[in-house]
N, C-alpha and C positions, 0 to 999 in steps of 0.2 A: 378462413377468417382473415380479413385484411389486417396487415400490420399497422401499428401506429407510425406516423411519419417520424423522421429524425427529430429528436428534441435535445437541447443542450442541457446537460446535467452538471451540477457542481457538487463534488464529493468532499465532505469535511470530516475530520476526526472529532469525536465527542468524548469517548472514554474507552479504556481497556481495563479489564479485570482479569487477573491470573490467580484464581482462588485455589486451584488444585496442584500447585507446584511447590516444592520445597524452597525455591528461590523467593517466594512471596514473603518469607520471613525477613528478608533483607530490608533494612531500613530504607535504603535507596539503591536502586539498580538502574543502569543505563543499558538498554537493549536496542537493537536495530529492528525496526518494523517495516514490512513491505506490504503494499496493497496493490493488487492487479485487478483491472477491469477487463474481463474476458469477453472477447468478440463483441465490442460495443456496436460495431456496424460492419457491413460487408467490406472486406479488404483490410480490416484492422484486427489482427488476432488478439492483441492485448495492449493496454496502456498501463504503465507501472509508475509507482511513486514509492520512495523509501525515505525514512527519517529516523531520528533517534526518539525512542520512547523512554521517558524517565518514570519509573515506578516507585511509589512510596508504599511500602508494605503490600505489594501485589496489585496496586491500582495506579493507573495513569489517567489523570483528568485533564483533558485538553480544552474544556469549555472556557476557562479563564484566559487562554492564550489569544493573542491577536489573530484575526482572520488569516493573515499572511502565513502564519505558522500552521494553522489548522487545515487549510485547504490542501487537498492532495492533487486534485485535477479538475479541469473543466473539459467535458468531452461530449460530443454528439453521440447519442445512443439511438439505435433503431431496434425496437422490440426486445426480445429476451436477451439477457446478459447474465453475468455472474461476477462475484467478488472472490478472489483468492487472497488469503492473508498468511504471512509467515512472520514469526517473531523469533529472534535469536536469543541465545544465552546472554547474560550480562557481558558487556564488552568494556574493556579499559578505555580510558580517554585516548591513549595512543592508538588503539585499534580503530576507534571512531574517527580520529583525525585522519588516519590512513584511508579509511573508507571515503571521507569527504574529499580528500585530495584526489583519490582515484576517480571519484564521480565527477569532480570538476575537470580532471584531465580528459575523461571520455566525452564530457559535454562539449569542451572546447574543440576536441578532435572532430566530433560529429558536427559542430557548428561550422568548422572549416570545410568539411565535406559538403555540408548543406549549401554553403555559398558557392562552392565549386560546381555543384550540380544545378546551379541557377534556380534554386528553390523549387525543385521538382517534388520534394516531400520533406517532412521534418519529423517523422516518427522516431528516427534514431536519437534525436535530442532527448526524448522522453525515456529512452532506454538506457541513458547514461548511468543511473544508479545501479541497474541490473548488470551492466557491463563491468562496473567497479566491483560488485560482489563476485562476479565470475572471475575477475582477475585475482581477487583475494583467494578464491577457491583454488585457482591454478597454483598459487603460491603455498597452499596448505595452511593459510592463516585465517581462513574465513571462520567466523563464529558459527557454532552448531545451532541448528534450528530446534527450538524446544517446544514451539506451539505453532499450529497451522490450522486453517479452516477454509471452507469453501461453501458458498451460498449462491444458489440460483436465484435470479430476480426476474420474474415474468413481467410482461408489459403492464398487466393490471396492478402490479406493485409499485410501478414507477410513479412519481408525483406528477401532477398536472403543472403546467407553467404557472409560476408564482406561488406554488405550494412546496412543502417539504415533508419528508418522511424519515423516520429513524429506522435504520437497518441494523439488526443484531446478527453478527456472524459468530457462531459457536466455534471455540478453539479446542483442539485436541493435541495430544502428544503425537509426533510423527509415527506412523505405523500402528498406533494404538487408538483407534477411533471409538472405543467402547465407552469411555468415560470423559465427559466434557470437563476441561480444566480451566476454562475461562471464556471470555467473550470480548469482541471488539464491536463498539457501537459507532456507526457512521451516520451523518446527516446527509441526505441526498436531496438537493434542491432542484426543482424544475424551472 
């Protein structure tokens, strides 16, 4: 069966619900959320995006946010791909600021490397948030992951150009995939 040709997809946050966690009782919690697009095309193992998720009683609604805050990535995809999601425990404002500063540091470093290499590739710029998280892990100050999910997306499930689909990724506690504790909904535009 021939593959669909590459198509540009835009991935946006819609909402996240964490119904099966004790943390949902918190009036407001700030967590770090990370979304990876797995093997969007040959030669690109993953594209990652991370940002703060603000939950109100276990729900984060991104629909009222401006496009610039909801958009996670624009990426060419050829055929079968997948989404991997992780959400951390609530983080303090100080930890979130540290994450943002480290992400900016790695983005600037990768940008400098990018210019030095005469623009041979720019995948490392997209990995800056993950490098920041890795640096925090190395320091022992990374927030613990409390929910994660993985969803395969086949060619048939991808939207046609000019169309969009909602993709719901079930979330589970790490190492305990028996009971779903929440879900992340993304809008995928073709």
